[in-house]
CHARMM-style PDB file with segment names, atoms N, HN, CA, C and O in Angstrom:
ATOM      1  N   UNK     1     -21.120  45.100 -31.120  1.00  0.00      PROA
ATOM      2  CA  UNK     1     -22.160  44.431 -30.472  1.00  0.00      PROA
ATOM      3  C   UNK     1     -21.978  44.148 -28.906  1.00  0.00      PROA
ATOM      4  O   UNK     1     -22.759  44.459 -28.007  1.00  0.00      PROA
ATOM      5  N   UNK     2     -20.690  43.446 -28.800  1.00  0.00      PROA
ATOM      6  HN  UNK     2     -20.055  43.194 -29.530  1.00  0.00      PROA
ATOM      7  CA  UNK     2     -20.472  43.244 -27.532  1.00  0.00      PROA
ATOM      8  C   UNK     2     -20.227  44.547 -26.608  1.00  0.00      PROA
ATOM      9  O   UNK     2     -20.170  44.342 -25.395  1.00  0.00      PROA
ATOM     10  N   UNK     3     -20.098  45.690 -27.015  1.00  0.00      PROA
ATOM     11  HN  UNK     3     -20.144  45.857 -28.000  1.00  0.00      PROA
ATOM     12  CA  UNK     3     -20.159  46.781 -26.204  1.00  0.00      PROA
ATOM     13  C   UNK     3     -21.060  47.206 -25.852  1.00  0.00      PROA
ATOM     14  O   UNK     3     -21.087  47.703 -24.726  1.00  0.00      PROA
ATOM     15  N   UNK     4     -22.160  47.193 -26.648  1.00  0.00      PROA
ATOM     16  HN  UNK     4     -22.139  46.790 -27.563  1.00  0.00      PROA
ATOM     17  CA  UNK     4     -23.511  47.356 -26.403  1.00  0.00      PROA
ATOM     18  C   UNK     4     -24.278  46.734 -25.200  1.00  0.00      PROA
ATOM     19  O   UNK     4     -24.955  47.226 -24.297  1.00  0.00      PROA
ATOM     20  N   UNK     5     -23.846  45.224 -25.591  1.00  0.00      PROA
ATOM     21  HN  UNK     5     -23.297  44.824 -26.325  1.00  0.00      PROA
ATOM     22  CA  UNK     5     -24.471  44.613 -24.336  1.00  0.00      PROA
ATOM     23  C   UNK     5     -23.917  44.915 -23.048  1.00  0.00      PROA
ATOM     24  O   UNK     5     -24.582  44.925 -22.011  1.00  0.00      PROA
ATOM     25  N   UNK     6     -22.572  45.186 -23.135  1.00  0.00      PROA
ATOM     26  HN  UNK     6     -22.033  45.178 -23.977  1.00  0.00      PROA
ATOM     27  CA  UNK     6     -21.849  45.381 -21.649  1.00  0.00      PROA
ATOM     28  C   UNK     6     -22.454  46.702 -21.180  1.00  0.00      PROA
ATOM     29  O   UNK     6     -22.752  46.927 -20.008  1.00  0.00      PROA
ATOM     30  N   UNK     7     -22.601  47.506 -22.135  1.00  0.00      PROA
ATOM     31  HN  UNK     7     -22.359  47.323 -23.088  1.00  0.00      PROA
ATOM     32  CA  UNK     7     -23.212  48.941 -21.727  1.00  0.00      PROA
ATOM     33  C   UNK     7     -24.761  48.962 -21.131  1.00  0.00      PROA
ATOM     34  O   UNK     7     -25.129  49.680 -20.201  1.00  0.00      PROA
ATOM     35  N   UNK     8     -25.667  47.937 -21.932  1.00  0.00      PROA
ATOM     36  HN  UNK     8     -25.368  47.355 -22.688  1.00  0.00      PROA
ATOM     37  CA  UNK     8     -26.574  47.634 -21.212  1.00  0.00      PROA
ATOM     38  C   UNK     8     -27.076  46.845 -20.021  1.00  0.00      PROA
ATOM     39  O   UNK     8     -28.172  46.830 -19.462  1.00  0.00      PROA
ATOM     40  N   UNK     9     -25.919  46.180 -19.797  1.00  0.00      PROA
ATOM     41  HN  UNK     9     -25.028  46.193 -20.251  1.00  0.00      PROA
ATOM     42  CA  UNK     9     -25.696  45.101 -18.704  1.00  0.00      PROA
ATOM     43  C   UNK     9     -25.373  46.169 -17.457  1.00  0.00      PROA
ATOM     44  O   UNK     9     -25.810  46.185 -16.306  1.00  0.00      PROA
ATOM     45  N   UNK    10     -24.676  46.825 -17.965  1.00  0.00      PROA
ATOM     46  HN  UNK    10     -24.321  46.812 -18.900  1.00  0.00      PROA
ATOM     47  CA  UNK    10     -24.011  47.782 -16.707  1.00  0.00      PROA
ATOM     48  C   UNK    10     -25.042  48.817 -16.264  1.00  0.00      PROA
ATOM     49  O   UNK    10     -25.052  49.250 -15.112  1.00  0.00      PROA
ATOM     50  N   UNK    11     -26.052  49.269 -17.354  1.00  0.00      PROA
ATOM     51  HN  UNK    11     -26.044  48.917 -18.290  1.00  0.00      PROA
ATOM     52  CA  UNK    11     -26.943  50.162 -16.931  1.00  0.00      PROA
ATOM     53  C   UNK    11     -28.063  49.395 -15.961  1.00  0.00      PROA
ATOM     54  O   UNK    11     -28.358  49.675 -14.799  1.00  0.00      PROA
ATOM     55  N   UNK    12     -28.527  48.464 -16.712  1.00  0.00      PROA
ATOM     56  HN  UNK    12     -28.287  48.236 -17.656  1.00  0.00      PROA
ATOM     57  CA  UNK    12     -29.140  47.383 -16.088  1.00  0.00      PROA
ATOM     58  C   UNK    12     -28.603  47.559 -14.534  1.00  0.00      PROA
ATOM     59  O   UNK    12     -29.168  48.360 -13.790  1.00  0.00      PROA
ATOM     60  N   UNK    13     -27.749  46.956 -14.193  1.00  0.00      PROA
ATOM     61  HN  UNK    13     -27.290  46.304 -14.797  1.00  0.00      PROA
ATOM     62  CA  UNK    13     -27.178  46.660 -12.951  1.00  0.00      PROA
ATOM     63  C   UNK    13     -27.414  48.114 -11.783  1.00  0.00      PROA
ATOM     64  O   UNK    13     -27.928  48.106 -10.664  1.00  0.00      PROA
ATOM     65  N   UNK    14     -26.745  49.413 -12.660  1.00  0.00      PROA
ATOM     66  HN  UNK    14     -26.327  49.420 -13.569  1.00  0.00      PROA
ATOM     67  CA  UNK    14     -27.074  50.622 -12.044  1.00  0.00      PROA
ATOM     68  C   UNK    14     -28.601  50.684 -11.552  1.00  0.00      PROA
ATOM     69  O   UNK    14     -28.843  50.818 -10.353  1.00  0.00      PROA
ATOM     70  N   UNK    15     -29.496  50.595 -12.384  1.00  0.00      PROA
ATOM     71  HN  UNK    15     -29.300  50.486 -13.359  1.00  0.00      PROA
ATOM     72  CA  UNK    15     -30.710  50.698 -12.055  1.00  0.00      PROA
ATOM     73  C   UNK    15     -31.263  49.871 -11.068  1.00  0.00      PROA
ATOM     74  O   UNK    15     -31.929  50.391 -10.173  1.00  0.00      PROA
ATOM     75  N   UNK    16     -31.070  48.553 -11.103  1.00  0.00      PROA
ATOM     76  HN  UNK    16     -30.530  48.131 -11.830  1.00  0.00      PROA
ATOM     77  CA  UNK    16     -31.106  47.614  -9.677  1.00  0.00      PROA
ATOM     78  C   UNK    16     -30.523  48.034  -8.470  1.00  0.00      PROA
ATOM     79  O   UNK    16     -31.031  47.697  -7.400  1.00  0.00      PROA
ATOM     80  N   UNK    17     -29.528  48.721  -8.518  1.00  0.00      PROA
ATOM     81  HN  UNK    17     -29.115  48.995  -9.387  1.00  0.00      PROA
ATOM     82  CA  UNK    17     -28.909  49.375  -7.264  1.00  0.00      PROA
ATOM     83  C   UNK    17     -29.618  49.980  -6.832  1.00  0.00      PROA
ATOM     84  O   UNK    17     -30.063  49.593  -5.751  1.00  0.00      PROA
ATOM     85  N   UNK    18     -30.164  51.324  -7.429  1.00  0.00      PROA
ATOM     86  HN  UNK    18     -29.803  51.639  -8.307  1.00  0.00      PROA
ATOM     87  CA  UNK    18     -30.679  52.272  -7.217  1.00  0.00      PROA
ATOM     88  C   UNK    18     -32.288  51.730  -6.704  1.00  0.00      PROA
ATOM     89  O   UNK    18     -32.961  52.261  -5.820  1.00  0.00      PROA
ATOM     90  N   UNK    19     -32.594  50.765  -7.369  1.00  0.00      PROA
ATOM     91  HN  UNK    19     -32.047  50.333  -8.087  1.00  0.00      PROA
ATOM     92  CA  UNK    19     -34.169  50.548  -7.161  1.00  0.00      PROA
ATOM     93  C   UNK    19     -33.829  49.817  -5.539  1.00  0.00      PROA
ATOM     94  O   UNK    19     -34.454  50.419  -4.666  1.00  0.00      PROA
ATOM     95  N   UNK    20     -33.201  48.966  -5.142  1.00  0.00      PROA
ATOM     96  HN  UNK    20     -32.693  48.476  -5.851  1.00  0.00      PROA
ATOM     97  CA  UNK    20     -32.289  48.483  -3.785  1.00  0.00      PROA
ATOM     98  C   UNK    20     -32.208  49.379  -3.139  1.00  0.00      PROA
ATOM     99  O   UNK    20     -32.838  49.316  -2.083  1.00  0.00      PROA
ATOM    100  N   UNK    21     -31.397  50.681  -3.427  1.00  0.00      PROA
ATOM    101  HN  UNK    21     -30.885  50.732  -4.284  1.00  0.00      PROA
ATOM    102  CA  UNK    21     -31.307  51.853  -2.408  1.00  0.00      PROA
ATOM    103  C   UNK    21     -32.940  52.495  -2.063  1.00  0.00      PROA
ATOM    104  O   UNK    21     -33.309  52.787  -0.925  1.00  0.00      PROA
ATOM    105  N   UNK    22     -33.639  52.607  -3.084  1.00  0.00      PROA
ATOM    106  HN  UNK    22     -33.339  52.370  -4.008  1.00  0.00      PROA
ATOM    107  CA  UNK    22     -34.849  53.346  -2.931  1.00  0.00      PROA
ATOM    108  C   UNK    22     -35.648  52.319  -1.940  1.00  0.00      PROA
ATOM    109  O   UNK    22     -36.088  52.560  -0.816  1.00  0.00      PROA
ATOM    110  N   UNK    23     -35.702  51.164  -2.652  1.00  0.00      PROA
ATOM    111  HN  UNK    23     -35.345  50.969  -3.565  1.00  0.00      PROA
ATOM    112  CA  UNK    23     -36.619  50.041  -1.352  1.00  0.00      PROA
ATOM    113  C   UNK    23     -36.267  50.236  -0.266  1.00  0.00      PROA
ATOM    114  O   UNK    23     -37.083  50.704   0.529  1.00  0.00      PROA
ATOM    115  N   UNK    24     -34.830  49.927   0.182  1.00  0.00      PROA
ATOM    116  HN  UNK    24     -34.168  49.547  -0.463  1.00  0.00      PROA
ATOM    117  CA  UNK    24     -34.324  50.574   1.485  1.00  0.00      PROA
ATOM    118  C   UNK    24     -34.433  51.640   2.258  1.00  0.00      PROA
ATOM    119  O   UNK    24     -34.250  51.682   3.475  1.00  0.00      PROA
ATOM    120  N   UNK    25     -34.778  52.638   1.437  1.00  0.00      PROA
ATOM    121  HN  UNK    25     -34.926  52.605   0.449  1.00  0.00      PROA
ATOM    122  CA  UNK    25     -34.861  54.116   1.881  1.00  0.00      PROA
ATOM    123  C   UNK    25     -36.409  53.854   2.336  1.00  0.00      PROA
ATOM    124  O   UNK    25     -36.636  54.182   3.500  1.00  0.00      PROA
ATOM    125  N   UNK    26     -37.653  53.245   1.508  1.00  0.00      PROA
ATOM    126  HN  UNK    26     -37.469  52.979   0.562  1.00  0.00      PROA
ATOM    127  CA  UNK    26     -38.711  53.141   1.641  1.00  0.00      PROA
ATOM    128  C   UNK    26     -39.056  52.034   3.088  1.00  0.00      PROA
ATOM    129  O   UNK    26     -39.899  52.351   3.927  1.00  0.00      PROA
ATOM    130  N   UNK    27     -38.455  51.066   3.152  1.00  0.00      PROA
ATOM    131  HN  UNK    27     -37.770  50.809   2.471  1.00  0.00      PROA
ATOM    132  CA  UNK    27     -38.283  50.390   4.394  1.00  0.00      PROA
ATOM    133  C   UNK    27     -38.051  50.998   5.442  1.00  0.00      PROA
ATOM    134  O   UNK    27     -38.883  51.028   6.349  1.00  0.00      PROA
ATOM    135  N   UNK    28     -36.812  51.631   5.524  1.00  0.00      PROA
ATOM    136  HN  UNK    28     -36.136  51.606   4.787  1.00  0.00      PROA
ATOM    137  CA  UNK    28     -36.757  52.536   7.023  1.00  0.00      PROA
ATOM    138  C   UNK    28     -37.594  53.431   7.169  1.00  0.00      PROA
ATOM    139  O   UNK    28     -37.829  53.725   8.341  1.00  0.00      PROA
ATOM    140  N   UNK    29     -38.228  54.072   6.259  1.00  0.00      PROA
ATOM    141  HN  UNK    29     -38.036  53.833   5.307  1.00  0.00      PROA
ATOM    142  CA  UNK    29     -39.378  55.367   6.895  1.00  0.00      PROA
ATOM    143  C   UNK    29     -40.465  54.333   7.137  1.00  0.00      PROA
ATOM    144  O   UNK    29     -41.377  54.728   7.864  1.00  0.00      PROA
ATOM    145  N   UNK    30     -40.557  53.085   6.674  1.00  0.00      PROA
ATOM    146  HN  UNK    30     -39.817  52.764   6.084  1.00  0.00      PROA
ATOM    147  CA  UNK    30     -41.880  52.555   7.248  1.00  0.00      PROA
ATOM    148  C   UNK    30     -41.820  52.083   8.432  1.00  0.00      PROA
ATOM    149  O   UNK    30     -42.779  51.685   9.093  1.00  0.00      PROA
ATOM    150  N   UNK    31     -40.204  52.114   8.890  1.00  0.00      PROA
ATOM    151  HN  UNK    31     -39.425  52.437   8.352  1.00  0.00      PROA
ATOM    152  CA  UNK    31     -39.814  51.383  10.137  1.00  0.00      PROA
ATOM    153  C   UNK    31     -39.976  52.560  11.190  1.00  0.00      PROA
ATOM    154  O   UNK    31     -40.468  52.416  12.309  1.00  0.00      PROA
ATOM    155  N   UNK    32     -39.552  53.592  10.730  1.00  0.00      PROA
ATOM    156  HN  UNK    32     -39.152  53.709   9.821  1.00  0.00      PROA
ATOM    157  CA  UNK    32     -39.777  54.782  11.764  1.00  0.00      PROA
ATOM    158  C   UNK    32     -40.931  55.478  11.705  1.00  0.00      PROA
ATOM    159  O   UNK    32     -41.060  56.366  12.547  1.00  0.00      PROA
ATOM    160  N   UNK    33     -41.986  55.271  10.769  1.00  0.00      PROA
ATOM    161  HN  UNK    33     -41.881  54.549  10.085  1.00  0.00      PROA
ATOM    162  CA  UNK    33     -43.271  55.611  11.171  1.00  0.00      PROA
ATOM    163  C   UNK    33     -43.845  54.609  12.021  1.00  0.00      PROA
ATOM    164  O   UNK    33     -44.624  55.012  12.884  1.00  0.00      PROA
ATOM    165  N   UNK    34     -43.619  53.423  11.946  1.00  0.00      PROA
ATOM    166  HN  UNK    34     -42.986  53.096  11.244  1.00  0.00      PROA
ATOM    167  CA  UNK    34     -44.312  52.255  12.710  1.00  0.00      PROA
ATOM    168  C   UNK    34     -43.690  52.425  13.998  1.00  0.00      PROA
ATOM    169  O   UNK    34     -44.367  52.384  15.026  1.00  0.00      PROA
ATOM    170  N   UNK    35     -42.410  52.617  14.012  1.00  0.00      PROA
ATOM    171  HN  UNK    35     -41.860  52.649  13.177  1.00  0.00      PROA
ATOM    172  CA  UNK    35     -41.848  52.836  15.914  1.00  0.00      PROA
ATOM    173  C   UNK    35     -42.254  54.167  16.019  1.00  0.00      PROA
ATOM    174  O   UNK    35     -41.972  54.394  17.196  1.00  0.00      PROA
ATOM    175  N   UNK    36     -42.656  55.042  15.640  1.00  0.00      PROA
ATOM    176  HN  UNK    36     -42.885  54.858  14.684  1.00  0.00      PROA
ATOM    177  CA  UNK    36     -42.977  56.374  16.052  1.00  0.00      PROA
ATOM    178  C   UNK    36     -44.669  56.336  16.639  1.00  0.00      PROA
ATOM    179  O   UNK    36     -45.170  57.072  17.490  1.00  0.00      PROA
ATOM    180  N   UNK    37     -45.336  55.188  15.841  1.00  0.00      PROA
ATOM    181  HN  UNK    37     -44.930  54.590  15.150  1.00  0.00      PROA
ATOM    182  CA  UNK    37     -46.925  55.132  16.186  1.00  0.00      PROA
ATOM    183  C   UNK    37     -46.848  54.235  17.177  1.00  0.00      PROA
ATOM    184  O   UNK    37     -47.731  54.310  18.031  1.00  0.00      PROA
ATOM    185  N   UNK    38     -45.747  53.120  17.337  1.00  0.00      PROA
ATOM    186  HN  UNK    38     -45.030  53.059  16.643  1.00  0.00      PROA
ATOM    187  CA  UNK    38     -45.970  52.416  18.268  1.00  0.00      PROA
ATOM    188  C   UNK    38     -45.575  52.355  19.692  1.00  0.00      PROA
ATOM    189  O   UNK    38     -46.176  51.726  20.563  1.00  0.00      PROA
ATOM    190  N   UNK    39     -44.272  53.226  19.878  1.00  0.00      PROA
ATOM    191  HN  UNK    39     -43.785  53.736  19.170  1.00  0.00      PROA
ATOM    192  CA  UNK    39     -43.983  53.314  20.846  1.00  0.00      PROA
ATOM    193  C   UNK    39     -44.453  54.153  21.910  1.00  0.00      PROA
ATOM    194  O   UNK    39     -44.104  53.978  23.078  1.00  0.00      PROA
ATOM    195  N   UNK    40     -45.358  55.203  21.481  1.00  0.00      PROA
ATOM    196  HN  UNK    40     -45.641  55.346  20.533  1.00  0.00      PROA
ATOM    197  CA  UNK    40     -46.168  56.122  22.706  1.00  0.00      PROA
ATOM    198  C   UNK    40     -47.261  55.088  22.895  1.00  0.00      PROA
ATOM    199  O   UNK    40     -47.786  55.046  24.007  1.00  0.00      PROA
ATOM    200  N   UNK    41     -47.615  54.368  22.088  1.00  0.00      PROA
ATOM    201  HN  UNK    41     -47.189  54.402  21.184  1.00  0.00      PROA
ATOM    202  CA  UNK    41     -48.822  53.446  22.679  1.00  0.00      PROA
ATOM    203  C   UNK    41     -48.374  52.427  23.893  1.00  0.00      PROA
ATOM    204  O   UNK    41     -48.951  52.159  24.947  1.00  0.00      PROA
ATOM    205  N   UNK    42     -47.224  51.998  23.392  1.00  0.00      PROA
ATOM    206  HN  UNK    42     -46.755  52.215  22.536  1.00  0.00      PROA
ATOM    207  CA  UNK    42     -46.495  51.042  24.652  1.00  0.00      PROA
ATOM    208  C   UNK    42     -46.149  51.692  25.894  1.00  0.00      PROA
ATOM    209  O   UNK    42     -46.407  51.184  26.985  1.00  0.00      PROA
ATOM    210  N   UNK    43     -45.433  53.070  25.715  1.00  0.00      PROA
ATOM    211  HN  UNK    43     -45.224  53.482  24.829  1.00  0.00      PROA
ATOM    212  CA  UNK    43     -45.052  53.495  26.723  1.00  0.00      PROA
ATOM    213  C   UNK    43     -46.383  54.249  27.660  1.00  0.00      PROA
ATOM    214  O   UNK    43     -46.233  54.483  28.859  1.00  0.00      PROA
ATOM    215  N   UNK    44     -47.435  54.516  27.058  1.00  0.00      PROA
ATOM    216  HN  UNK    44     -47.556  54.326  26.084  1.00  0.00      PROA
ATOM    217  CA  UNK    44     -48.510  54.762  27.766  1.00  0.00      PROA
ATOM    218  C   UNK    44     -49.221  53.857  28.645  1.00  0.00      PROA
ATOM    219  O   UNK    44     -49.854  54.215  29.639  1.00  0.00      PROA
ATOM    220  N   UNK    45     -49.078  52.572  28.199  1.00  0.00      PROA
ATOM    221  HN  UNK    45     -48.564  52.281  27.391  1.00  0.00      PROA
ATOM    222  CA  UNK    45     -49.472  51.347  28.999  1.00  0.00      PROA
ATOM    223  C   UNK    45     -48.367  50.835  29.916  1.00  0.00      PROA
ATOM    224  OT1 UNK    45     -48.560  49.845  30.622  1.00  0.00      PROA
TER     225      UNK     45
END
């Protein structure tokens, strides 16, 4: 039983880690899009 619980927790941790990486990736993309969108406008002024 303990082995199953340990395995479950390990898988859960891996999923959480993947989700965190994915969220960071999304945030990075959004930041890039925003900077691409905002910078040209700022430099035009």
